[in-house]
Every structure is written in C-alpha cells, then in structure tokens.
C-alpha positions in Angstrom: -42.9 -31.6 106.7 -43.3 -30.7 102.9 -45.3 -33.9 102.5 -47.7 -32.8 105.2 -48.1 -29.4 103.6 -48.8 -31.1 100.2 -51.4 -33.4 101.8 -53.1 -30.4 103.4 -53.1 -28.5 100.1 -54.6 -31.5 98.3 -57.3 -31.8 101.0 -58.3 -28.2 100.6 -58.3 -28.6 96.9 -60.8 -31.4 97.3 -63.0 -29.4 99.6 -62.9 -26.5 97.3 -63.7 -29.0 94.4 -66.8 -30.3 96.3 -67.9 -26.6 96.8 -67.5 -25.8 93.1 -69.4 -29.0 92.0 -72.3 -28.0 94.4 -72.1 -24.4 93.1 -72.0 -25.2 89.4 -74.9 -27.7 89.8 -77.0 -25.3 91.8 -76.5 -22.6 89.3 -77.4 -25.0 86.3 -80.6 -25.9 88.1 -81.3 -22.2 88.8 -80.7 -21.2 85.2 -82.9 -24.0 84.0 -85.8 -23.0 86.4 -85.6 -19.2 85.8 -84.7 -18.9 82.1 -87.4 -18.9 79.6 -85.3 -18.9 76.3 -82.7 -21.8 76.4 -81.5 -20.7 72.9 -80.3 -17.2 73.9 -76.6 -16.8 73.4 -76.2 -15.3 77.0 -78.2 -18.3 78.5 -75.9 -20.8 76.5 -72.8 -19.1 77.7 -74.1 -19.2 81.4 -74.9 -22.9 81.0 -71.4 -23.7 79.6 -69.7 -21.8 82.4 -71.9 -23.6 85.0 -71.1 -27.0 83.4 -67.4 -26.0 83.4 -67.3 -25.1 87.1 -69.2 -28.3 87.9 -66.8 -30.5 85.9 -63.7 -28.9 87.4 -65.0 -29.4 90.9 -65.6 -33.2 90.1 -62.1 -33.5 88.6 -60.6 -31.9 91.8 -62.6 -34.2 94.0 -61.5 -37.2 91.9 -57.9 -36.1 92.1 -58.0 -35.9 95.9 -59.8 -39.4 96.0 -57.1 -40.9 94.0 -54.4 -39.3 96.2 -56.1 -40.6 99.2 -56.4 -44.2 97.7 -52.8 -44.2 96.9 -51.9 -43.1 100.4 -54.0 -45.8 101.9 -52.7 -48.4 99.7 -49.2 -47.4 100.4 -49.6 -47.3 104.1 -52.2 -49.9 104.4 -49.7 -52.7 103.5 -47.6 -51.9 106.5 -50.5 -51.7 108.9 -52.8 -54.4 107.7 -50.6 -57.3 109.1 -50.2 -55.7 112.5 -53.9 -54.7 112.9 -55.3 -58.1 111.9 -54.5 -60.0 115.2 -56.2 -57.3 117.3 -59.3 -57.7 115.5 -59.8 -61.5 116.0 -62.0 -62.9 118.7 -61.8 -66.2 120.5 -65.4 -66.8 121.3 -66.1 -70.5 122.1 -62.5 -71.5 122.8 -61.6 -73.7 125.6 -59.9 -72.3 128.8 -60.7 -68.7 127.8 -64.3 -68.6 129.2 -65.9 -68.0 125.8 -65.2 -64.2 126.0 -63.8 -61.9 123.4 -60.1 -61.1 123.5 -58.8 -57.7 122.7 
C-alpha cells in the first residue's frame, strides 16, 4: 500500500510541477511585456524568481517522467512477452479464412 501512496504523491508532484512551469513561464512573459525598465533591481529580482519557479517545475516533471520510465521498464519486461502473441494477426494464412485472429 505504501508504494501506491508513493506513486500517487509522485504523480501529484508532477502535476504541480507542470503548473509551476506554466505559471513561471507566463509570469516571465508578462514581466517582459509590461516592464519598461529591464535593468531595475525589482524587475531583475522578479525575473529571477519566475525563472526559478519555471525551472523547479521542469525538474519536478522530469523527476516524475523518470519514475514512470523506471516503472514501465520494470513492469514492461514481465508483460511484453505475454502481450506479444495477442497482438499478432494471421491475415492470409491457409485454413483460417484470411481473417484477423484475436
């Protein structure tokens, strides 16, 4: 049960990371569009904060992406062999009427 809770928490972290990446990017664009003085200390501080939010969001998403890839790789080895025969077709074989076998 704790693995399930951990996976859910990781998924939520990925969703939050996506939101942070979007929010940080949107705020950067807004600052660029509305700010007349890019050299003002407050502007530079705001830009750095927005870049930080964007990068943390991207890192969170990448972490979840790596976790999902590890999960698929771990479980894919067990299911790939079993799933392969169900996906094959027998079109054009003799005696089968040339249909698709599921």
